[in-house]
C-alpha positions in Angstrom: 26.1 -51.6 26.3 28.7 -50.1 24.1 28.1 -47.2 21.7 27.7 -49.7 18.9 24.1 -50.9 18.8 24.9 -54.5 17.9 27.7 -56.9 18.6 28.4 -58.3 15.2 30.6 -56.7 12.5 28.3 -58.1 9.8 24.7 -57.2 9.1 22.4 -58.9 6.6 20.2 -56.4 4.6 16.9 -57.8 3.5 14.4 -55.7 1.3 11.2 -57.5 2.0 7.9 -57.0 0.1 4.8 -56.5 2.3 2.7 -59.6 2.9 -0.2 -57.6 4.5 -0.6 -56.0 7.9 -0.9 -59.1 10.1 1.5 -61.2 8.0 4.2 -58.5 8.2 4.1 -58.5 12.0 4.0 -62.3 12.1 7.1 -62.4 9.9 9.0 -60.2 12.3 8.2 -62.5 15.2 9.3 -65.5 13.0 12.6 -63.9 12.3 13.0 -63.0 16.0 12.6 -66.6 17.0 15.0 -67.7 14.3 17.6 -65.3 15.7 17.1 -66.6 19.2 17.7 -70.2 18.0 20.9 -69.2 16.2 19.3 -69.7 12.7 19.4 -66.0 11.7 22.4 -63.6 11.6 22.0 -60.0 12.7 19.5 -58.7 10.1 18.1 -55.5 8.9 14.7 -56.0 7.3 13.2 -53.1 5.3 9.8 -52.9 3.8 7.0 -50.6 2.7 3.9 -51.6 4.7 0.3 -52.2 3.8 -1.9 -49.4 5.2 -2.3 -50.2 8.8 -3.4 -48.8 12.1 -1.4 -50.7 14.8 -3.2 -50.3 18.1 -1.5 -50.8 21.4 -2.7 -53.3 24.1 -4.1 -50.4 26.2 -6.1 -49.1 23.2 -7.8 -52.5 22.7 -9.2 -52.2 26.3 -10.8 -48.8 25.8 -14.6 -48.5 25.3 -14.2 -46.9 21.9 -11.9 -49.5 20.4 -14.4 -51.2 18.1 -15.4 -47.8 16.8 -11.8 -46.9 16.2 -11.1 -50.1 14.4 -14.1 -49.5 12.1 -12.9 -46.0 11.5 -9.5 -47.4 10.4 -11.2 -49.8 8.0 -13.4 -47.1 6.6 -10.3 -45.0 5.8 -8.6 -48.0 4.0 -6.3 -49.0 6.9 -6.3 -52.5 8.4 -6.6 -52.4 12.2 -4.5 -54.8 14.3 -3.2 -55.0 17.8 0.5 -55.2 18.3 2.4 -56.8 21.2 5.0 -54.0 21.5 4.7 -50.3 21.6 2.3 -47.7 23.1 -0.7 -46.0 21.5 -2.1 -46.3 18.0 0.2 -45.6 15.1 -0.7 -45.4 11.4 1.4 -46.2 8.4 1.0 -46.9 4.7 3.2 -47.5 1.6 4.6 -44.0 1.9 6.4 -45.2 5.0 9.5 -47.4 5.6 9.6 -50.0 8.3 13.0 -51.0 9.5 13.3 -54.1 11.7 16.6 -54.8 13.3 16.8 -58.4 14.6 19.7 -59.8 16.5 20.6 -62.7 18.8 21.7 -61.7 22.3 22.4 -63.7 25.4 20.9 -61.0 27.6 18.5 -59.1 25.3 16.8 -57.3 28.2 20.0 -55.7 29.5 20.5 -53.3 26.6 16.9 -52.7 25.7 16.6 -49.1 27.0 20.0 -48.1 25.6 19.0 -49.4 22.1 16.1 -46.8 22.0 18.5 -43.9 22.2 21.3 -45.4 20.0 19.1 -46.6 17.2 16.8 -43.5 17.4 19.9 -41.3 16.8 21.1 -43.6 14.0 17.7 -43.1 12.2 17.8 -39.3 12.8 21.3 -39.3 11.2 19.9 -41.1 8.2 17.2 -38.4 7.8 19.7 -35.6 8.3 21.8 -37.1 5.4 18.8 -36.6 3.0 18.3 -33.0 4.2 15.8 -33.4 7.0 16.6 -31.4 10.2 15.9 -34.4 12.5 16.3 -34.8 16.3 15.5 -37.5 18.9 12.9 -36.8 21.5 9.2 -36.7 22.2 7.3 -33.6 21.1 4.2 -32.3 22.9 0.9 -33.7 21.7 2.4 -36.4 19.4 0.5 -39.6 18.5 1.9 -42.8 20.1 4.2 -40.7 22.3 7.7 -41.9 23.1 10.8 -40.6 24.7 12.9 -41.6 21.7 10.6 -40.6 18.8 12.4 -38.9 16.0 10.9 -35.7 14.9 11.5 -33.2 12.1 12.2 -29.5 13.0 10.4 -27.0 10.9 7.7 -24.3 11.4 5.9 -27.0 13.3 7.8 -30.0 14.7 6.4 -33.3 13.3 6.9 -36.9 14.4 8.7 -38.8 11.7 9.8 -42.0 13.3 8.2 -44.1 16.0 10.1 -47.0 17.5 9.1 -50.2 19.4 11.0 -53.2 20.7 10.2 -56.8 21.3 12.5 -58.9 23.5 12.4 -62.6 24.0 14.9 -65.0 25.6 18.0 -64.9 23.4 17.1 -62.2 20.9 15.6 -58.7 20.3 13.7 -57.0 17.5 13.8 -53.2 17.2 11.2 -51.9 14.8 11.0 -48.4 13.5 8.3 -46.8 11.3 9.7 -43.8 9.2 6.9 -41.7 7.7 8.4 -40.4 4.4 5.7 -39.6 2.0 2.0 -38.5 2.0 1.2 -37.6 5.6 -2.4 -36.5 4.9 -4.1 -40.0 5.0 -2.1 -40.8 8.2 -3.2 -37.7 9.9 -6.8 -38.2 8.8 -7.1 -41.8 10.1 -5.4 -40.9 13.3 -7.9 -38.0 13.9 -10.7 -40.5 13.5 -9.2 -43.3 15.6 -8.0 -41.1 18.4 -11.4 -39.4 18.6 -13.1 -42.8 19.0 -10.6 -43.8 21.7 -11.1 -40.4 23.4 -7.3 -39.8 23.4 -6.0 -36.3 23.2 -3.2 -35.3 20.7 -2.3 -32.6 18.3 -2.9 -33.5 14.7 -0.3 -30.9 13.6 2.4 -33.3 14.9 1.6 -36.0 12.3 3.8 -35.3 9.3 6.1 -36.9 6.8 9.7 -36.2 5.8 8.6 -34.9 2.4 6.6 -32.2 4.2 10.0 -30.8 5.2 12.0 -31.9 2.1 9.7 -31.9 -0.9 10.3 -34.7 -3.3 11.9 -37.0 -0.8 11.1 -40.7 -1.5 11.0 -43.9 0.5 13.7 -45.4 -1.7 16.0 -42.4 -0.9 15.5 -42.8 2.8 16.0 -46.6 2.7 19.3 -46.0 1.0 20.3 -43.5 3.7 19.3 -45.9 6.5 21.4 -48.7 4.9 24.4 -46.4 4.4 24.3 -45.2 8.0 24.2 -48.8 9.3 27.1 -49.8 6.9 29.2 -46.9 8.3 28.7 -48.3 11.8 29.7 -51.8 10.6 32.8 -50.5 8.9 33.9 -48.7 12.1 33.4 -51.9 14.2 
């Protein structure tokens, strides 16, 4: 795979309102299938999600899952089980979800490289708005991943989690950027991870505005689009 994370010189930008936790995920799969059938151009979909705890497949098989799901509901977050990704992740309307969907003849071939390429692209977007951001897992983070994006401060905090769904003929790369109001996310993760008996360090759950006070979702969304557009112009 080349240094450019997609093959087309054009990218459709869609700012999409949230339809609810389950409907938002279903919409992503709908767009992925449309891309695979040639009905959707390379697309960047951005939206502010409904408060959700997205559990991984492994979480759903743990003895404490029902308790964890109830804890999420009690905290005002809708629990759901996602197809892609690892452990439980929480997000709300202070977050930005970025879905990059694209048709590809061999979507599996470049799947690992996309994590690094697109993780670095999102870190660059955060750096443009003043966040000292880097790519890489930090010890004790929730939903740990090799290509998480974290913010560097007195304590390193996870700011972006990424996941990927690949089907025959297309891929969907989904990123959750935590921009505002980290406290409810940290609180619901403490409850759900305790129910699942999973160890983690709550200090790693933060938001970009913990590091750059006053930062907003709209500002970060503009930075993400600008970074993508720079890559398109260079293609």
